[in-house]
N, C-alpha and C positions, 0 to 999 in steps of 0.2 A: 748555907745552902737551904733554899726554901723548898719545901715539899708541895707538889701539886695535888689537888684533890678534885673529885667530881661527885656530884650528888647522884643518887640512884635515879632521880627524875631526869636529870640531864643525860645519863647513860641510856635511859630508855628512849629519850628523844633522838639521840645520835644514832641509836640502832635503827629506829624507824626511818631516819633520813638516809642512812646508808642503804637500807633495804629499798627505799624509793629510788635512790640513785642507781642501784644495781638493776632494779626492775626496769627503769627507764632505759638504761643501756641495752638491756636484753630486748626490750620492745623495739628500740631503734634498729638493733641487729636483725630482728625478725622482719621488721618493715622493709629493711634494705634487702633481706633475703627474698621476701615476697615480690618486691619490685624487680629484683634481678631475675626471678623465675618468670614473671610476667613478660619482661623484656625478651628473655630467651625464647618464650613461646611465640611471641610476635615475630621475632626474627626467624624462628624455625618455620612458621607458617608462610611468611613472605617468601622465604627461600624455596620452600616446597612448591608453592604456587607459581614461583618464577620459572618453573620447568614446564610451562604451558606448551601445548602441542604447537610447534612452529608452522606446520602445514595448515592447520585450521586457521591460524591467525593470518598467514600470508595469503592464502587463497580465498578464505571465507570470512575474515575479520571476526573470528570467534575466539574467545578465551576459554579454554578447557584444559584441565590436567588429565593427560592420558593415563588411566589407572592400570593399563595392561601393557603399554609399550607395543612391542612386536610379538608378544607371547600369545595374544588372543584370549587371555584370561585375566580378569581383574585381580590385582594382588594388593590388598590393603595393608597387609603386614609389612610388605617391602616399603610401601609409602610411609608407614609409621616409623620404620627403622631410619629412613632418611630424615624424618622430622626430628627424631631423637638425636641423630648425628649433628644436625644443625644447631640443636639446643646446647649440646655438651660444652663447646668452647666458651659460651657465655656463662654457663653454670660454674665452670672451673675458675673463673676470674675471682679476684679478691681472696679473702680467707674465710669465706662462709662455709666451705666444705659441703657444697650442694651436690646431690646425686639423685638421678632419676631412679625411683624404686620400681614403678610400673606405670603403664599407661596404654592408651589406645584411642581409636576413633569412636566416639559415642554417637556420631551421626554423619551422614554425607548425602549429597544431592547430585544426581546424574542428569546428563543432558536430555535424556528421554523421559524423565519423570513427569508426572501429571499430563500424560499424553503429549509430551514434547513441549510443554509450556515453557520450560527452562530454555530450551533451544530457541523457541519463538521469541521470548522476551529479549534474549541477547541480540538476535537479528533486528528486532524492532528498535531497540535502544541505539544500535549502531546507525540505522537509517535515520532516526530522529536527529542524531548529532551531525550526520553528514548532510542531510537535505536542508535542515533549518525550517523555520515557519513558512517562508515563501515557497520553498520546494514542496512542502507537504500540501499546501493549498493548491498548488499547480497540479499535483498528483490527484487530488480529490476532484478538481474541476475536469480532469482528463477522463476519469473513469466513472464517476458517480452516475451521471445521466446515461451515458452510452452503455455502461454495463447493464443497467436495468432494461434498456431497450433491446439489447441482444438477448437477455433472458426471456423477455416477452416474445421476441421474434421466434426463438426456438420453440417455445410453447405453442405459438400459432402454427408453426410448421408441423409440429407433431400432431396437432389437432386436425390440420388439413389432411395429413396422411391417415389419421385415424377415422376420418369420415367414410372411408372405403368407397370413394367415388369410382375407382377403377373396377372394384368388385361388383358394384351396382351396374356399371356399364356392361360388364361381361354377362351378368344375369339377363339384362334386357336384350342384348344382342343374341344370346343363346335362345331366349324365348322367341325372338323374332325369327330366327332361323328355323326353329321347330314349327312355328306357325306357318312359315313359308313352305316348308316341306309338306306339312299336312294339307295345305291348300293346293299344292301342286299335285299331290296324290289324289285328292278329291276331284280335281279337274280331269285327271286321267281316267278316273272311274266314270265320271259323267260322260266323257268323250266316248268311252267304250259302250255305254248304254245308248248313246245317240248315233251309233253306227260309225264311229270314228270321226264325227264332225267335231272339231275343236276350235276354240278361239284362243287367242294369245292372252293368258292371264297376266294382268299387270301386278304381279307380286314379285318380291325379291326371293332369290334362292339362298339368301344368307351370305352371299359373296358381295364384296365391295363393288358397287357399280363404277364403271370406268370414269364417268364424268365427275365423281366426287372423290377427292383425296382425303381420306380419313387418317389423320396422324396418330390416333390413339393406339392402334395395334403396334405401330413402329415404336412409339414411346414406351409401351409395355415391355417390349423386348430390350430396349436400352436400359430401362430401370432394373432389369434382371441381370445386367452385366456387372462386372466388378467395377466399383466406383473408382478405385485407385487406378485401374487401367485406363479409365476414361479421362482422368484429370492430371496425372503425374507425368511429367516429361519423360519420354522413354530414355533419353540420353543421360538423365540424372540417376534414374534407378531408385530403388528403395532399400534401405538397410534391413538386413535379415538378422541382426543381432538380437540375442535373447538374454535373460537373466533369471536366475533361480530366486523366486520371491521368498522362499524359506530362508535365504541367506541375508535378507534385508530386514531393517527394523520392523516394517509393517507386517512382515510374514513370519516372524519368529517371536518367541517369548523373551522379552527384554528383561535385563536385570533392573532391580528397583533400589532406589536409595532408601535410607532409614534414619530415624531418630532426630531429624531436624524439626525444631519447635515451630519455626516459621516457614510456611510454604510460600512459593512464589505466587503472588496474587494473579488470578486469572484475568486475562485481558481479551475480551471478545468485541472490542470496539471496531467499527468499520474502518476507521483511519489506520489502526494498527494492522488490520488484515491487508489493507492496501500497501502499507509500508513493507510488510513481510513478503507480499507477492512481488513487489518491485525489487526487493533484496534477492529473491530467487531469479527474477527476470535477468538480472545483471550477471548471473553466474552459471546459468544452465543453458544447454544447447537445445536446438530445435531442428525441424526439417530444413529450414532455410540457412541455419548455421549449426551444423551437427557438432556434437561434443566428441571429444576423443576418449570415450569411455565405453563400457560394455553396452549401455544403451545410448544411442546418439540423439534420439528425439526425446529429450528430457522434459521439456515443457509439455509435450503431448502426454508424457507419463503423468505429469501433475494433474492433467485434466481427466485422463482415462484410467490410469493405474494398471494397464496390462503389462505382461511380462516380456513383450517383444516389440521392437520398433515398428514392425509391419502392423501389428494389431492396434498399437497406439495411434498410428497414422490413419489407419482405417476408421477407427472410432472417432477421431478428431474430424476427419473429412465428413463422416456421416452426420455429426452434430452441426458442423459448419453448413452442410447442405440444408439441414432443417432451419437454420437461421436464415439463410438466403431464401429458401422457399417461403418461410413465414413473411418476410418483407416483401418479396415479389408478388405473392398471392394477395397480400393486403393492397398493394398498389393496383393490381388488375381489378380488384373489386371496386376501386374508387375512380377508375378511369372510364368515363362513359363511352369513349370511342372504342376502346379495346373490349369492353363488355358487349358492345353492339356487334363487333367482329365475331366474338365467341358465340353469341346468340345466333347470328346468321349462319355460321358454319354448323352449329349444333342442329339447327332446324333442317339444314340441307342434308346432313347425314341421316337424321331421323326420317326425313321424307324418302330418301333413297332406299332406306331399309323398310319403308312402309310401317314405321312405328313412330308417328308424330308425337304421341304422349310421352315418349322417352326423351324428348329434346331437352327437358330440364336435367335429367340424369346425364345425358351426353354433354351438356353444357358444363356441369360440375367436373366431369372427367377431363374435358378440354382445358378448363382453368387450371386444374392440377398439373396436367401435362405441360401446359405452356409455362407455368411458374417453375416446374422442374427443369424444363429445357433451358430457360434463362438462367436458373441457378447453376446448371451444369457448366454453362459458359463462364459464369462468375468464378466458380471454383477452379476451372482450368486456367483462367487468367491469374488468379491468386497463386496457384502452384507453379506458374511460370514466372513469378516474380512481379506481377503487375499489381495494380490497385483497383478496388471496386468500391463505388460509393455505397454507403449503408442504405440510403433510401433512393429508389429509382423515380424517374419522371419520364415524360415522353421523349425528352431530348437525349437521355442516356440509356434508354431501353434498347437492347441489342437484337433480340430475336423477333422477327415478324411472324405472325400466325401462319401465313401461307408458306413459310420456310420451315415450319416445325417438323414436317415429315422428312426434311433433308438435314436434320440436325447433325448426324454423324459426318456428313460431308463438309459442314461449316464449323466444326469445333474450334478451328484456328482462325479461319477467315471471318467468323461471326463475332468473335470476342474482341473487346476493346479495353485498353488501359485508360484509367481516369486518375490523373495525378492528384485530384482533390479528394479521392476516395481513401480507403483503408487498405493496408497491406495484410498479407497472411499473418504476420507476427502480431499486428494490432488486433485483428479478429481473434486470434488465439488468446491474447491477454484479456480481452473483454469477456471471452467465454470462461476463462479461469476465475474471473472475479466472482461468478456465481457458484463456484465450487465451495464446498464446506471448508471451514477452517481446519477441522480434524484431518480431512484428506490432504489438504495442501501441506500441513505440517508433517504428517507421517511420510508422505511421498517426497517432500523436500529433503527430509532426513535420509530417506533411502538413496536419493541421488548423490548427496554429499558423501555419504558413507561409501557408496560404490565408486565414486570418482577418486577418493583418497586411496582406496585399495588399488585401483588401476594405475594411478599416477606415481605412487610411492612404492608400490610392491609390498605394502603391508597387508597381506591377505587376511590377517586376523583382526584388522581394525574394526572397532565397533563403537558407535556413538553412545551406547548404553554402558560403556566402560569409561566414558569421559566425565570427569568430576568437575562440577561447578562450585560446590561449597563443601566445607568440612567442619565438623565440630570435634575438637581434640580434647581429651581429658588426660592429665598427667599428674601422678603422685611423686613429689620431690621431697627427699629427706634433707633437712637442714641441721648442721652441727650434730649429726648422728643421733638425734633424738626427736625433733619435731618434724612432722610430715605435713606438707602443704599440698592440697589438691587444687589444681588450676584447670579451668575449663574455658576454652575460647573457640570462636567461630571465625572462619574467613570465607568470603564469597567474592566471585568476580562481578556479580551483579551489584 
């Protein structure tokens, strides 16, 4: 029988090799454990975010994880427990003896973060995928030029109203009446001194002479009337619904996300804002197509931000009146025939009141009243479902100057529908274009939040409880000795 032997050197070499093999085996086991933990974290986050709010997706094409459910209060600990429960089945596979020691959310992002930029980006992303390049270009062509023209027209209308033509007219007429009264009194005094011999003074007593029809006092009274009463069809009526602003995103202090290293990049481009407006356009109601929610005139709310349908409609009508006044006044200034008519009537009124120098002031007041009267017919046509051309010309101008005094009798017979023109909805969209991104985003979130509460019965639903991204950190013990810390993010964007 032969005896085996081994040298000390070989023994040392074998011990090193054995150590290397054991270390390699352990390294492989740890790598497998790390991979298993990462997989469990991925599956856990996918499963958690797979519980997105179905109503938000179905009605608004938005992906958000409702962090409060029907409870009205965000509950991150409950969401983390769900994440851990999704992870456990994968951690228990194989023989790694993996167990979660502790963990939590190190960061999360909400729909309302960054002044609603998260919500805005989801809506814009959806519209880009839906419309495509051709649809986006068509949208730009539709709004870019006309939106700017509407903004300029509204500014022109406000400037025309700010010139105080009516106030200047009132001052001149009052001065004329006082001068007439003074002259009349002086004539009586002179008559008394001359033994009662009087002549007929050819001066005005401040009253309108019968041969001159002055429409300005009539238009002044009309301008003081309720605009909605003048333009809204009586049979349709006006919604009186209201909402508590303090219960909406824009009126309360919203929850804030935390801890996310990467913020959503701010997008203030004109194209993105048009896409966002079109997104809201497809989902919100208006006067012509009321929504079945607390506020029915939601697009008007986008424009004006009032807490009642009536106030939103009133403000919208007022701004639309300024747009039409701006356009109509600009046309009157460029039409030589109509300018001549105005100058002729102004001179006749000034002469009748014996104040020829005031003809310029009377002319300015007449121009304002005429453009207002035409604009009133425009708005009445729009609110009755008709269309009105943006720019007027002699062929589609409705109100003759001689009929201005009879405006109230011709509110319906004097207006005309023009199929080549723009509808109320189209004017509304063009006015909303000039509204700031901040207002459109915050008010859009208000309306979506309000509608979900109304349609689903979730009275506590809040967009600032809707989670768009989460960063989770978990400590997992492997083989009862080594602890792995895993940190991962998941985002719908």
